[in-house]
Backbone atoms as SQL, in Angstrom:
CREATE TABLE atoms (id INTEGER PRIMARY KEY, chain TEXT, resi INTEGER, resn TEXT, atom TEXT, x REAL, y REAL, z REAL);
INSERT INTO atoms VALUES
  (1, 'A', 1, 'UNK', 'N', 126.197, 159.926, 171.221),
  (2, 'A', 1, 'UNK', 'CA', 125.981, 161.243, 170.691),
  (3, 'A', 1, 'UNK', 'C', 126.001, 162.235, 171.832),
  (4, 'A', 2, 'UNK', 'N', 126.494, 163.399, 171.538),
  (5, 'A', 2, 'UNK', 'CA', 126.478, 164.504, 172.494),
  (6, 'A', 2, 'UNK', 'C', 125.853, 165.707, 171.810),
  (7, 'A', 3, 'UNK', 'N', 125.223, 166.570, 172.589),
  (8, 'A', 3, 'UNK', 'CA', 124.664, 167.789, 172.039),
  (9, 'A', 3, 'UNK', 'C', 124.829, 168.884, 173.062),
  (10, 'A', 4, 'UNK', 'N', 125.519, 169.948, 172.662),
  (11, 'A', 4, 'UNK', 'CA', 125.708, 171.083, 173.558),
  (12, 'A', 4, 'UNK', 'C', 124.629, 172.141, 173.352),
  (13, 'A', 5, 'UNK', 'N', 123.564, 171.798, 172.622),
  (14, 'A', 5, 'UNK', 'CA', 122.501, 172.733, 172.329),
  (15, 'A', 5, 'UNK', 'C', 122.716, 173.472, 171.028),
  (16, 'A', 6, 'UNK', 'N', 123.900, 173.351, 170.451),
  (17, 'A', 6, 'UNK', 'CA', 124.229, 174.029, 169.199),
  (18, 'A', 6, 'UNK', 'C', 124.624, 173.034, 168.125),
  (19, 'A', 7, 'UNK', 'N', 125.580, 172.163, 168.430),
  (20, 'A', 7, 'UNK', 'CA', 126.110, 171.240, 167.423),
  (21, 'A', 7, 'UNK', 'C', 126.153, 169.818, 167.969),
  (22, 'A', 8, 'UNK', 'N', 125.268, 168.935, 167.495),
  (23, 'A', 8, 'UNK', 'CA', 125.345, 167.531, 167.906),
  (24, 'A', 8, 'UNK', 'C', 126.663, 166.912, 167.462),
  (25, 'A', 9, 'UNK', 'N', 127.156, 165.966, 168.232),
  (26, 'A', 9, 'UNK', 'CA', 128.404, 165.274, 167.891),
  (27, 'A', 9, 'UNK', 'C', 128.195, 163.772, 168.038),
  (28, 'A', 10, 'UNK', 'N', 128.600, 163.037, 167.030),
  (29, 'A', 10, 'UNK', 'CA', 128.566, 161.584, 167.056),
  (30, 'A', 10, 'UNK', 'C', 129.982, 161.115, 167.334),
  (31, 'A', 11, 'UNK', 'N', 130.170, 160.361, 168.412),
  (32, 'A', 11, 'UNK', 'CA', 131.496, 159.872, 168.787),
  (33, 'A', 11, 'UNK', 'C', 131.485, 158.352, 168.779),
  (34, 'A', 12, 'UNK', 'N', 132.405, 157.763, 168.046),
  (35, 'A', 12, 'UNK', 'CA', 132.503, 156.311, 167.946),
  (36, 'A', 12, 'UNK', 'C', 133.887, 155.858, 168.366),
  (37, 'A', 13, 'UNK', 'N', 133.969, 154.666, 168.989),
  (38, 'A', 13, 'UNK', 'CA', 135.253, 154.102, 169.370),
  (39, 'A', 13, 'UNK', 'C', 135.272, 152.619, 169.038),
  (40, 'A', 14, 'UNK', 'N', 136.337, 152.179, 168.402),
  (41, 'A', 14, 'UNK', 'CA', 136.563, 150.762, 168.138),
  (42, 'A', 14, 'UNK', 'C', 137.133, 150.161, 169.415),
  (43, 'A', 15, 'UNK', 'N', 136.424, 149.214, 170.025),
  (44, 'A', 15, 'UNK', 'CA', 136.867, 148.662, 171.305),
  (45, 'A', 15, 'UNK', 'C', 138.059, 147.722, 171.174),
  (46, 'A', 16, 'UNK', 'N', 138.409, 147.329, 169.954),
  (47, 'A', 16, 'UNK', 'CA', 139.580, 146.476, 169.752),
  (48, 'A', 16, 'UNK', 'C', 140.834, 147.324, 169.582),
  (49, 'A', 17, 'UNK', 'N', 140.780, 148.307, 168.674),
  (50, 'A', 17, 'UNK', 'CA', 141.966, 149.122, 168.375),
  (51, 'A', 17, 'UNK', 'C', 142.021, 150.412, 169.179),
  (52, 'A', 18, 'UNK', 'N', 140.921, 150.747, 169.847),
  (53, 'A', 18, 'UNK', 'CA', 140.776, 152.000, 170.591),
  (54, 'A', 18, 'UNK', 'C', 140.760, 153.226, 169.672),
  (55, 'A', 19, 'UNK', 'N', 140.649, 153.018, 168.363),
  (56, 'A', 19, 'UNK', 'CA', 140.555, 154.139, 167.423),
  (57, 'A', 19, 'UNK', 'C', 139.251, 154.894, 167.679),
  (58, 'A', 20, 'UNK', 'N', 139.311, 156.210, 167.584),
  (59, 'A', 20, 'UNK', 'CA', 138.144, 157.052, 167.843),
  (60, 'A', 20, 'UNK', 'C', 137.907, 157.996, 166.672),
  (61, 'A', 21, 'UNK', 'N', 136.647, 158.321, 166.462),
  (62, 'A', 21, 'UNK', 'CA', 136.277, 159.297, 165.447),
  (63, 'A', 21, 'UNK', 'C', 135.120, 160.127, 165.996),
  (64, 'A', 22, 'UNK', 'N', 135.134, 161.414, 165.705),
  (65, 'A', 22, 'UNK', 'CA', 134.065, 162.320, 166.115),
  (66, 'A', 22, 'UNK', 'C', 133.581, 163.083, 164.896),
  (67, 'A', 23, 'UNK', 'N', 132.274, 163.156, 164.728),
  (68, 'A', 23, 'UNK', 'CA', 131.670, 163.908, 163.637),
  (69, 'A', 23, 'UNK', 'C', 130.669, 164.875, 164.244),
  (70, 'A', 24, 'UNK', 'N', 130.873, 166.171, 164.033),
  (71, 'A', 24, 'UNK', 'CA', 129.919, 167.172, 164.506),
  (72, 'A', 24, 'UNK', 'C', 129.133, 167.708, 163.313),
  (73, 'A', 25, 'UNK', 'N', 127.915, 168.108, 163.573),
  (74, 'A', 25, 'UNK', 'CA', 127.074, 168.632, 162.509),
  (75, 'A', 25, 'UNK', 'C', 126.017, 169.536, 163.117),
  (76, 'A', 26, 'UNK', 'N', 125.495, 170.434, 162.317),
  (77, 'A', 26, 'UNK', 'CA', 124.466, 171.363, 162.780),
  (78, 'A', 26, 'UNK', 'C', 123.103, 170.904, 162.287),
  (79, 'A', 27, 'UNK', 'N', 122.148, 170.868, 163.190),
  (80, 'A', 27, 'UNK', 'CA', 120.774, 170.526, 162.830),
  (81, 'A', 27, 'UNK', 'C', 119.833, 171.117, 163.870),
  (82, 'A', 28, 'UNK', 'N', 118.761, 171.688, 163.399),
  (83, 'A', 28, 'UNK', 'CA', 117.713, 172.211, 164.273),
  (84, 'A', 28, 'UNK', 'C', 116.653, 171.119, 164.375),
  (85, 'A', 29, 'UNK', 'N', 116.810, 170.213, 165.336),
  (86, 'A', 29, 'UNK', 'CA', 115.913, 169.061, 165.431),
  (87, 'A', 29, 'UNK', 'C', 114.466, 169.487, 165.676),
  (88, 'A', 30, 'UNK', 'N', 114.173, 170.362, 166.649),
  (89, 'A', 30, 'UNK', 'CA', 112.772, 170.769, 166.821),
  (90, 'A', 30, 'UNK', 'C', 112.192, 171.419, 165.557),
  (91, 'A', 31, 'UNK', 'N', 112.994, 172.193, 164.843),
  (92, 'A', 31, 'UNK', 'CA', 112.526, 172.802, 163.602),
  (93, 'A', 31, 'UNK', 'C', 112.330, 171.779, 162.503),
  (94, 'A', 32, 'UNK', 'N', 113.225, 170.804, 162.435),
  (95, 'A', 32, 'UNK', 'CA', 113.148, 169.783, 161.387),
  (96, 'A', 32, 'UNK', 'C', 111.922, 168.889, 161.552),
  (97, 'A', 33, 'UNK', 'N', 111.577, 168.566, 162.798),
  (98, 'A', 33, 'UNK', 'CA', 110.418, 167.691, 163.022),
  (99, 'A', 33, 'UNK', 'C', 109.156, 168.481, 163.352),
  (100, 'A', 34, 'UNK', 'N', 109.305, 169.809, 163.453),
  (101, 'A', 34, 'UNK', 'CA', 108.186, 170.702, 163.757),
  (102, 'A', 34, 'UNK', 'C', 107.447, 170.275, 165.020),
  (103, 'A', 35, 'UNK', 'N', 108.219, 169.944, 166.052),
  (104, 'A', 35, 'UNK', 'CA', 107.644, 169.529, 167.335),
  (105, 'A', 35, 'UNK', 'C', 108.669, 169.759, 168.432),
  (106, 'A', 36, 'UNK', 'N', 108.197, 169.820, 169.664),
  (107, 'A', 36, 'UNK', 'CA', 109.116, 170.013, 170.786),
  (108, 'A', 36, 'UNK', 'C', 109.479, 168.701, 171.471),
  (109, 'A', 37, 'UNK', 'N', 108.834, 167.581, 171.075),
  (110, 'A', 37, 'UNK', 'CA', 109.133, 166.273, 171.644),
  (111, 'A', 37, 'UNK', 'C', 109.176, 165.231, 170.536),
  (112, 'A', 38, 'UNK', 'N', 109.995, 164.199, 170.742),
  (113, 'A', 38, 'UNK', 'CA', 110.087, 163.118, 169.756),
  (114, 'A', 38, 'UNK', 'C', 110.662, 161.878, 170.422),
  (115, 'A', 39, 'UNK', 'N', 110.431, 160.715, 169.811),
  (116, 'A', 39, 'UNK', 'CA', 111.050, 159.469, 170.241),
  (117, 'A', 39, 'UNK', 'C', 112.410, 159.363, 169.570),
  (118, 'A', 40, 'UNK', 'N', 113.380, 158.828, 170.294),
  (119, 'A', 40, 'UNK', 'CA', 114.724, 158.622, 169.756),
  (120, 'A', 40, 'UNK', 'C', 115.066, 157.153, 169.940),
  (121, 'A', 41, 'UNK', 'N', 115.657, 156.536, 168.923),
  (122, 'A', 41, 'UNK', 'CA', 116.006, 155.123, 169.033),
  (123, 'A', 41, 'UNK', 'C', 117.311, 154.807, 168.330),
  (124, 'A', 42, 'UNK', 'N', 117.821, 153.640, 168.587),
  (125, 'A', 42, 'UNK', 'CA', 119.071, 153.178, 167.990),
  (126, 'A', 42, 'UNK', 'C', 118.843, 151.825, 167.339),
  (127, 'A', 43, 'UNK', 'N', 119.607, 151.551, 166.308),
  (128, 'A', 43, 'UNK', 'CA', 119.561, 150.248, 165.672),
  (129, 'A', 43, 'UNK', 'C', 120.952, 149.911, 165.151),
  (130, 'A', 44, 'UNK', 'N', 121.204, 148.644, 164.949),
  (131, 'A', 44, 'UNK', 'CA', 122.505, 148.204, 164.430),
  (132, 'A', 44, 'UNK', 'C', 122.311, 146.899, 163.683),
  (133, 'A', 45, 'UNK', 'N', 123.225, 146.608, 162.818),
  (134, 'A', 45, 'UNK', 'CA', 123.163, 145.354, 162.082),
  (135, 'A', 45, 'UNK', 'C', 124.546, 144.946, 161.616),
  (136, 'A', 46, 'UNK', 'N', 124.850, 143.651, 161.640),
  (137, 'A', 46, 'UNK', 'CA', 126.186, 143.184, 161.285),
  (138, 'A', 46, 'UNK', 'C', 126.373, 142.910, 159.796),
  (139, 'A', 47, 'UNK', 'N', 125.271, 142.803, 159.050),
  (140, 'A', 47, 'UNK', 'CA', 125.393, 142.436, 157.655),
  (141, 'A', 47, 'UNK', 'C', 125.558, 140.939, 157.449),
  (142, 'A', 48, 'UNK', 'N', 125.391, 140.178, 158.508),
  (143, 'A', 48, 'UNK', 'CA', 125.453, 138.717, 158.419),
  (144, 'A', 48, 'UNK', 'C', 124.444, 138.136, 159.404),
  (145, 'A', 49, 'UNK', 'N', 124.571, 136.892, 159.780),
  (146, 'A', 49, 'UNK', 'CA', 123.545, 136.239, 160.592),
  (147, 'A', 49, 'UNK', 'C', 123.384, 136.819, 161.987),
  (148, 'A', 50, 'UNK', 'N', 124.479, 137.057, 162.700),
  (149, 'A', 50, 'UNK', 'CA', 124.342, 137.575, 164.055),
  (150, 'A', 50, 'UNK', 'C', 125.606, 138.301, 164.485),
  (151, 'A', 51, 'UNK', 'N', 125.443, 139.148, 165.480),
  (152, 'A', 51, 'UNK', 'CA', 126.561, 139.880, 166.070),
  (153, 'A', 51, 'UNK', 'C', 126.070, 140.483, 167.380),
  (154, 'A', 52, 'UNK', 'N', 126.991, 140.897, 168.199),
  (155, 'A', 52, 'UNK', 'CA', 126.660, 141.541, 169.465),
  (156, 'A', 52, 'UNK', 'C', 127.053, 143.006, 169.369),
  (157, 'A', 53, 'UNK', 'N', 126.101, 143.893, 169.616),
  (158, 'A', 53, 'UNK', 'CA', 126.385, 145.320, 169.701),
  (159, 'A', 53, 'UNK', 'C', 126.098, 145.756, 171.130),
  (160, 'A', 54, 'UNK', 'N', 126.947, 146.608, 171.669),
  (161, 'A', 54, 'UNK', 'CA', 126.759, 147.095, 173.034),
  (162, 'A', 54, 'UNK', 'C', 126.677, 148.612, 173.019),
  (163, 'A', 55, 'UNK', 'N', 125.634, 149.139, 173.605),
  (164, 'A', 55, 'UNK', 'CA', 125.521, 150.579, 173.798),
  (165, 'A', 55, 'UNK', 'C', 126.007, 150.835, 175.213),
  (166, 'A', 56, 'UNK', 'N', 127.181, 151.413, 175.332),
  (167, 'A', 56, 'UNK', 'CA', 127.807, 151.591, 176.639),
  (168, 'A', 56, 'UNK', 'C', 127.397, 152.886, 177.317),
  (169, 'A', 57, 'UNK', 'N', 126.812, 153.783, 176.565),
  (170, 'A', 57, 'UNK', 'CA', 126.328, 155.022, 177.148),
  (171, 'A', 57, 'UNK', 'C', 125.355, 155.690, 176.195),
  (172, 'A', 58, 'UNK', 'N', 124.340, 156.351, 176.739),
  (173, 'A', 58, 'UNK', 'CA', 123.356, 157.002, 175.888),
  (174, 'A', 58, 'UNK', 'C', 122.739, 158.147, 176.665),
  (175, 'A', 59, 'UNK', 'N', 122.687, 159.317, 176.038),
  (176, 'A', 59, 'UNK', 'CA', 122.088, 160.486, 176.656),
  (177, 'A', 59, 'UNK', 'C', 121.546, 161.360, 175.545),
  (178, 'A', 60, 'UNK', 'N', 120.325, 161.805, 175.676),
  (179, 'A', 60, 'UNK', 'CA', 119.729, 162.672, 174.667),
  (180, 'A', 60, 'UNK', 'C', 118.847, 163.682, 175.373),
  (181, 'A', 61, 'UNK', 'N', 119.139, 164.955, 175.197),
  (182, 'A', 61, 'UNK', 'CA', 118.283, 165.999, 175.753),
  (183, 'A', 61, 'UNK', 'C', 118.403, 167.245, 174.891),
  (184, 'A', 62, 'UNK', 'N', 117.297, 167.943, 174.755),
  (185, 'A', 62, 'UNK', 'CA', 117.263, 169.178, 173.960),
  (186, 'A', 62, 'UNK', 'C', 116.462, 170.218, 174.680);
Protein backbone atom coordinates (compact mmCIF):
# COMPACT_ATOMS: atom_id res chain seq x y z
CA UNK A 1 0.00 0.00 0.00
CA UNK A 2 1.08 3.54 -0.65
CA UNK A 3 -0.35 6.77 0.70
CA UNK A 4 0.52 10.23 -0.53
CA UNK A 5 -1.48 11.80 2.30
CA UNK A 6 -4.55 12.17 0.09
CA UNK A 7 -5.37 8.89 -1.66
CA UNK A 8 -4.18 5.48 -0.42
CA UNK A 9 -3.26 3.03 -3.18
CA UNK A 10 -3.22 -0.75 -3.01
CA UNK A 11 -0.76 -2.24 -5.50
CA UNK A 12 -0.63 -5.98 -6.19
CA UNK A 13 1.62 -8.01 -8.48
CA UNK A 14 1.37 -11.64 -9.53
CA UNK A 15 4.94 -12.95 -9.22
CA UNK A 16 4.31 -15.67 -11.83
CA UNK A 17 2.72 -13.63 -14.65
CA UNK A 18 4.05 -10.22 -13.55
CA UNK A 19 0.48 -8.88 -13.94
CA UNK A 20 -0.10 -5.76 -11.85
CA UNK A 21 -3.18 -4.00 -10.54
CA UNK A 22 -3.52 -0.73 -8.63
CA UNK A 23 -6.60 0.43 -6.74
CA UNK A 24 -6.74 3.94 -5.29
CA UNK A 25 -9.39 5.12 -2.88
CA UNK A 26 -10.11 8.05 -0.59
CA UNK A 27 -10.39 7.56 3.15
CA UNK A 28 -9.81 9.79 6.15
CA UNK A 29 -8.24 7.17 8.42
CA UNK A 30 -7.72 9.42 11.49
CA UNK A 31 -11.31 10.65 11.12
CA UNK A 32 -12.68 7.15 10.59
CA UNK A 33 -11.02 5.74 13.72
CA UNK A 34 -11.30 9.02 15.66
CA UNK A 35 -7.66 8.78 16.75
CA UNK A 36 -4.24 9.94 15.64
CA UNK A 37 -2.57 6.52 16.15
CA UNK A 38 -3.55 2.94 15.36
CA UNK A 39 -2.13 -0.56 14.88
CA UNK A 40 -1.89 -1.80 11.30
CA UNK A 41 -1.62 -5.47 10.35
CA UNK A 42 -1.77 -7.86 7.43
CA UNK A 43 -3.28 -11.29 7.01
CA UNK A 44 -3.60 -13.81 4.20
CA UNK A 45 -5.14 -17.18 3.60
CA UNK A 46 -5.00 -19.72 0.78
CA UNK A 47 -8.44 -21.24 1.22
CA UNK A 48 -6.86 -24.66 1.68
CA UNK A 49 -4.48 -26.39 4.10
CA UNK A 50 -1.33 -24.34 3.56
CA UNK A 51 0.41 -21.82 1.34
CA UNK A 52 3.33 -19.41 1.45
CA UNK A 53 2.67 -15.68 1.32
CA UNK A 54 5.54 -13.20 1.13
CA UNK A 55 5.32 -9.54 2.04
CA UNK A 56 8.16 -8.08 0.00
CA UNK A 57 7.67 -4.52 1.13
CA UNK A 58 5.60 -2.65 3.68
CA UNK A 59 5.38 1.01 4.62
CA UNK A 60 2.64 2.86 6.47
CA UNK A 61 2.74 6.46 7.64
CA UNK A 62 0.15 9.19 8.07
